[in-house]
C-alpha positions in Angstrom: -61.3 15.7 -58.1 -58.9 18.6 -58.6 -56.6 19.7 -55.7 -57.3 16.8 -53.3 -55.6 17.0 -50.1 -53.0 14.2 -49.3 -52.7 13.1 -45.7 -49.4 13.8 -43.9 -46.9 11.0 -44.0 -45.3 12.1 -40.9 -47.6 13.9 -38.5 -44.5 14.6 -36.4 -43.1 16.8 -39.0 -46.1 19.0 -39.1 -46.2 22.4 -37.3 -46.7 22.7 -33.5 -49.1 24.7 -31.4 -47.8 26.9 -28.4 -49.8 26.5 -25.6 -50.2 29.3 -22.7 -51.4 28.0 -19.6 -53.6 30.2 -17.3 -54.8 29.5 -13.8 -58.5 30.3 -13.6 -60.9 29.8 -10.6 -64.3 28.3 -10.9 -65.9 31.9 -11.2 -63.5 32.8 -14.1 -61.6 35.4 -12.1 -58.0 34.0 -12.9 -55.1 33.9 -10.8 -55.3 37.7 -9.8 -57.6 36.7 -7.1 -54.7 34.8 -5.3 -52.9 38.0 -4.6 -52.9 41.3 -2.9 -52.4 44.1 -5.2 -50.7 47.7 -5.0 -53.2 50.5 -5.5 -53.1 54.2 -4.5 -54.2 54.7 -1.0 -56.7 57.5 -2.1 -58.1 55.0 -4.5 -58.8 52.5 -1.7 -60.5 55.0 0.4 -62.7 56.2 -2.5 -63.6 52.6 -3.2 -64.6 51.6 0.1 -66.7 54.9 0.4 -68.3 54.8 -2.9 -68.0 51.1 -4.0 -65.9 52.2 -7.5 -63.3 49.9 -8.9 -59.8 50.3 -8.5 -56.8 49.5 -10.9 -53.7 47.9 -9.5 -50.4 48.6 -10.8 -50.4 45.4 -12.7 -53.7 46.4 -14.5 -56.2 44.3 -12.5 -59.5 46.2 -12.2 -61.8 45.1 -9.2 -63.9 46.4 -6.0 -61.7 45.4 -3.0 -63.7 43.6 -0.5 -61.1 41.3 1.3 -58.4 41.6 3.9 -55.1 41.8 1.6 -52.9 40.7 4.4 -54.3 37.2 4.0 -52.7 36.8 0.5 -49.3 37.3 -1.0 -48.3 40.2 -2.9 -48.8 40.1 -6.6 -45.5 39.6 -8.2 -46.3 41.9 -11.1 -47.4 44.8 -8.9 -44.2 44.3 -6.7 -41.9 44.3 -9.7 -43.4 47.5 -11.0 -43.6 49.2 -7.5 -39.9 48.5 -7.0 -39.1 50.0 -10.3 -40.8 53.3 -9.3 -38.8 56.4 -8.2 -39.0 56.8 -4.4 -40.8 59.6 -3.2 -39.8 61.7 -0.3 -39.8 65.0 1.4 -38.4 68.3 0.3 -34.6 68.4 -0.7 -34.1 72.0 0.4 
């Protein structure tokens, strides 16, 4: 047979595979559910009234429904928030 493949003599010399680990809950929600996230206040109120999803600074989209004070702050949200320019009053 033409072009038959030969087995590798040294498997340890073959290529490698990178593995990216990701925490995922039984319901498939991932590790975002383990944190509280930063969201504009007006969006939280709208979500509470209308049941519309919100988007956190880190990109997570969900309908809030739990007490955020019971969870640590999302490290990605915190990093983004800390990098934002500070707002303030008039500088007149």
